[in-house]
N, C-alpha and C positions, 0 to 999 in steps of 0.2 A: 375159105382157104386161109387159115390163121396159124401162125407159129410164133412161139416165144423162144428165148434161149433155152435149149434143151428140149424143144418141142419137135413135132413132126408136121410137115406140110404134105398134103396129098391132093391129087386131082389130075385129070388129063392122062391117066395111065402111069403115074409115077409117084414116088414119095421121097421126101427130102428130110433128113435129120440134120439139124444145124444148132450148134452151140457157138455163141460169141466167143471168139478166141481159139476156135479149132477149125482146121480145114473142113470144107463141106463135103459130105458124102451124099451122092444122089443114087438112088436105087430104083430101077424100073420095076414095074409091077410084075414082070416076068421073072424077076430075081437077078437080072444081069447087073452087076455092080459097075459103077462108073466113078472111080475115085482117082481123079487126075488133077487137072488144073484148078484146084480150089473147088469151083463149081462149074460143071460143064452142062449146058443146056441139052436135054434129050432131043432126038430128031424131031423135026416139025411134024412128021406124020404121027408121032406119039403125043403131040401137044396140040392137036387140032382145035381144042377148046380154049387155047391160050393164045389169043391173037390181038392183044392190045399191047403195043411195045412202048417202053419208057427208055429213052436214051438220055442219060444224064452225065454230068461232069462234076467231079468233086475231088479236091486234093486233101491229103492228110498232112498236117504241118510237120509231124515228126519224120515222115517218109519222104518229104520234099527234098530232092537232091540237086536239081539243076533247074534252069528256066523251063517252066511248064512240064516238069518231069519228076517222077518219083522213083525210088528204088524198086527193083524187081525182086522183092523179098521172097515170095513163095517160089519163084524160079531159083533164086540163089540158094534156098534151103532144100531144094530137091523135091518140093511138093508139086510144082508145076513143071511142065516141059516147054512152056512158052515164055521166052525172055521178056515179053511185053506185059506180063502179069505181076501186079503188086501184092494184092491181098484180097480177101473177101470182105464184103460188108453186108449188113442186113438192111433191106429197104422196106420200110413200113408205110403203108398208105392209110391215113386216118381220115375218116369222114368228119367234117366239121359239125355234123349233127349228132355224132356219137363218139365222144373222146374217152370212153371207158376202156376200149381196146382197139388195136388196129383192125381195119376192115380186111386188109390183105397184107401179106408179109412174105417176102422172098429174098433169098441170098443172091448176091451177084459178085462177079469178079471185077475188081477195079484194076484198070490197066495203068501203066506207068504214065500215060498222058492224061490221066484223070477220068477217062471215059469208062462207062459201063452200060450194058444194055440188058433189060429185064423184060420178060414177056408175062403179062398179067392176063387174067380172064377177060374175055370180050365184054363182060358185064360192066366193067368200069367205064366204058365209053359213054361220054355225055354227062359224067358225074365229076364232081370236084372233090379232091382229096389233098390234104397236106402230105408232103413227101418228107419222111423222117429217115435219116441215115444213122445207123449204129455201126461203130467199129470197135474192135476189141480193146483198144487203149486210147481212143480219142473221144471227145465229148459229143454226145448225141446232138444232131443238128437238124432242124426242121426248115422247110421252105417258109418264106415269109407269109405267103397267102396260100389258100387252097388252089390247086391247079386243075383246070378242066381237062379231062383226058379224051383224046381222040384215038384213031387207029395207031398213029405214031406220035408220041409226045416227047418234046425235048425240054430239058431243064438243066441249067448251068449254075451251080452254086458258086463257081470260082470267080465270076466276073464283077461282083459287087457285094458289099455288105448287106445291101437291101434285098438280096436274094434269100437271106436266112432270117428266121424268126428271132426277135430279140426282146429283151426286157425293158428297152428304152434307156438303159444305163450303161451296160457293158457291150462293147462291140461283139456281135455274134460269131465272128470268125477272126482268125489271125491273118495279118498281112504277111505274105511270103514272097512278094515281088511287086513290081509296078502294076497296080490294078489286078492283082492276083490274090485270092483269099482261100484259106484252107481251114479245115476243122481243127480245133485246139487239141494239142497233144497232151497226154498225161493222165487221163481218167482210167487208170489201170483197173481199179476195182468196180468200175461201171456204176458208181453211185450218183453220177450226175455232176460231180465236182472234182476239183483237183486240189489235193491237200496233203497233209502229212501221212495219211493212210496209204496214199499211192507211193509216197517216198519210201515207206516201210517195205513195200513189196520189192522195190529195187534194191534196197539195203540187204534184204534177205536172199536176193538172187544174183548178187554181183558175181560175175564170172560164168554165169549160165550161158549156154549157147543153144540156139534152136528156136522153135516157134513158140515163144513165151510172151505172156502179157506184158512183162516188164521190159521187153525190147521196144521201147517207145519210138526209136528212130528207124526201126526196120532193118538194121544191119546184121541181125542174127545174134548179136551178143548183148548182154546186160552189163552196163558200166556207167561211168560218170557222165557220158554224153546223154544217156537217157535221163539221168537225174537232172541235168541242166534244164530240160524241157519242163519237168515237173516243178522244179524250183522256181523257174521264171513265171510259169503260168499260175502257180499257187498264190502268187502275190497279187494277182488281178481280181481275186474274189469271184472266180468263175463258177457258174452253175448253169446247167442246161436250161434253155428257155423254151417253154411250151405254151400253147394257147389255152392252158387250163391249170 
């Protein structure tokens, strides 16, 4: 079960089309569309082969609005009907023995409190995987070490810098509060870094409103506040850190 941006995931009686930077569309094998809160998990009865749960917590620097809370961006934009939903992320599980492509990949809804729950195939139980989080305009971030999965696995990126993989030079996440850490904001073109190319996207879309990659702070509009994140983070020499 593998998908990349623009790819299709399938299994357990459903298929999912997902592009980074677009709301998620889930379609049941029967043809019934489920296009609502970013990504809505199909009924358990339809996913009886997917019974290994990952409960994670991760904050987005740009969307962080208050203590342990983010903006309800997809709700505010009318994509979701749930005021607790912030945005979708792509969760990739990478086997440390094969870093050519992710072993499993699924989208998930990230809630305003930073939580998200994803159900993977039971086959991952007893195996270790790096957890990698991709968001449409934040830097891809990996777990510091491979995580051994059980029936229900918890992983919290937000509690410590040591939760994220790093290059030994630059802090792998941004501090957004006392002992609270978040993914760096501003990788709009998803090339792994934050630089002038990301600034150019904002320059070209100033005044745009909606679900746009250039909306780095998740308030629905593209303006100088988004540029501030890119400007500040571009000076840090950031580039995503991976174990390969």
